[in-house]
Legacy VTK file of the C-alpha trace (Angstrom):
# vtk DataFile Version 3.0
C-alpha trace
ASCII
DATASET POLYDATA
POINTS 159 float
120.633 95.283 118.865
118.477 94.388 121.845
120.247 92.273 124.406
118.444 89.180 125.707
116.743 90.012 128.965
116.735 86.549 130.510
117.358 82.880 129.831
114.444 82.757 127.352
116.526 84.666 124.824
113.802 87.274 124.336
114.873 90.891 124.183
113.299 93.608 126.311
111.430 94.811 123.218
110.064 91.336 122.433
108.990 90.791 126.039
107.225 94.159 126.022
105.329 93.167 122.849
104.243 89.847 124.384
103.181 91.486 127.651
101.296 94.125 125.682
99.377 91.327 123.939
98.557 89.668 127.262
97.448 93.035 128.650
95.131 93.538 125.661
93.523 90.129 126.315
93.030 90.847 130.030
91.556 94.267 129.275
89.181 92.852 126.653
87.978 90.015 128.868
87.222 92.445 131.684
84.974 94.715 129.626
81.779 94.029 127.722
82.864 92.480 124.440
81.332 89.986 122.070
82.936 86.624 121.449
83.725 87.805 117.908
85.550 90.882 119.247
87.619 88.706 121.584
88.463 86.199 118.854
89.417 88.988 116.443
91.699 90.444 119.138
93.344 87.053 119.679
93.938 86.605 115.943
95.308 90.139 115.481
97.647 89.666 118.436
98.781 86.263 117.148
99.664 87.852 113.798
101.525 90.678 115.510
103.546 88.358 117.725
104.357 85.731 115.086
104.753 87.818 111.962
102.022 85.945 110.100
99.746 87.943 107.803
96.511 86.004 108.365
95.066 84.242 111.356
91.726 82.663 112.092
90.080 80.839 114.941
87.684 78.055 114.084
85.188 76.822 116.647
83.239 73.577 116.657
79.797 74.086 115.132
76.887 73.079 117.393
76.241 70.050 115.136
79.718 68.764 116.190
80.497 67.803 112.575
82.402 70.845 111.329
84.531 73.833 112.241
83.365 77.388 111.652
85.691 80.348 111.269
84.532 82.681 114.044
87.428 85.092 114.447
89.936 86.350 111.899
92.629 88.883 111.154
93.835 89.732 107.656
90.806 88.092 106.021
87.753 89.988 104.836
84.378 89.427 106.462
83.039 88.406 103.050
85.778 85.801 102.624
85.075 84.333 106.074
81.316 84.223 105.426
81.728 82.564 102.033
84.196 80.019 103.409
81.828 79.070 106.229
78.855 78.778 103.859
80.431 77.237 100.753
83.460 75.256 101.920
82.610 73.482 105.170
85.591 72.297 107.191
84.332 68.923 108.294
85.503 66.947 111.303
85.401 63.684 109.390
88.037 62.082 107.217
87.617 63.038 103.582
88.860 60.580 100.913
90.159 63.591 98.929
92.245 64.717 101.886
91.805 66.477 105.175
92.317 70.165 105.601
95.170 71.170 107.928
92.531 72.445 110.371
90.691 69.110 110.381
93.881 67.107 110.862
95.135 69.369 113.679
91.777 69.295 115.416
91.278 65.520 115.171
94.844 64.597 116.166
95.445 67.451 118.661
98.832 67.943 116.991
100.164 70.953 115.152
100.151 70.766 111.360
102.802 72.809 109.565
102.687 73.361 105.815
105.705 75.073 104.281
104.122 75.419 100.839
100.359 74.989 100.661
100.418 74.854 96.864
102.551 71.692 96.887
101.393 69.944 100.047
99.036 66.945 99.644
97.125 68.059 102.758
95.928 71.030 100.761
94.096 69.012 98.113
90.835 70.530 99.446
92.144 73.868 98.120
90.488 72.929 94.826
87.154 73.125 96.661
87.962 76.684 97.737
88.891 77.701 94.212
85.763 76.058 92.787
83.690 78.099 95.251
85.390 81.283 94.034
87.561 81.609 97.146
91.081 82.126 95.818
93.978 81.606 98.166
95.914 84.527 96.753
98.799 85.340 99.023
98.641 82.199 101.130
101.909 80.328 101.080
102.593 78.605 104.413
100.262 77.615 107.214
100.285 76.399 110.793
97.189 74.781 112.290
97.066 74.132 116.030
94.219 72.860 118.179
93.701 74.611 121.473
92.051 72.731 124.298
90.828 75.857 126.039
87.929 76.531 123.656
87.945 73.331 121.594
89.080 75.743 118.951
91.400 75.670 115.995
93.996 78.390 115.474
95.161 78.702 111.884
98.053 81.025 111.070
99.006 81.651 107.456
101.934 83.448 105.909
101.863 85.059 102.498
104.588 84.381 99.967
LINES 1 160
159 0 1 2 3 4 5 6 7 8 9 10 11 12 13 14 15 16 17 18 19 20 21 22 23 24 25 26 27 28 29 30 31 32 33 34 35 36 37 38 39 40 41 42 43 44 45 46 47 48 49 50 51 52 53 54 55 56 57 58 59 60 61 62 63 64 65 66 67 68 69 70 71 72 73 74 75 76 77 78 79 80 81 82 83 84 85 86 87 88 89 90 91 92 93 94 95 96 97 98 99 100 101 102 103 104 105 106 107 108 109 110 111 112 113 114 115 116 117 118 119 120 121 122 123 124 125 126 127 128 129 130 131 132 133 134 135 136 137 138 139 140 141 142 143 144 145 146 147 148 149 150 151 152 153 154 155 156 157 158
């Protein structure tokens, strides 16, 4: 078993993984890369470091009324496109319930859902299913607003 390397409690192996992720970010930022490539790298690294299967980054749409999924890991390009087109994630309160991403973005507080199938925050899931976007495999989710990009980071774990 790896011994903790310092007061953080992280092992040498865990620290190496985290530093490798930071190195990948620095390398990507210092070479020609599209915003999408950078966001996909961030989401892939977040999944690797946290153990989550899916991750997405949502950015504020230019109309300032909704979030658009702009980077993702573990989700197909088709799924992301259909979600953005058919199931808008609005930045306004919805009487049927707010998505975890909306709530996290508007309150600037993390939203943790242990079981998305039973949580009242996930009432908008019916909209996804109606649009033919099943949530197969999604079980738990963490939504966190970042202030750096006015972005939303959504991590999801499969069952």
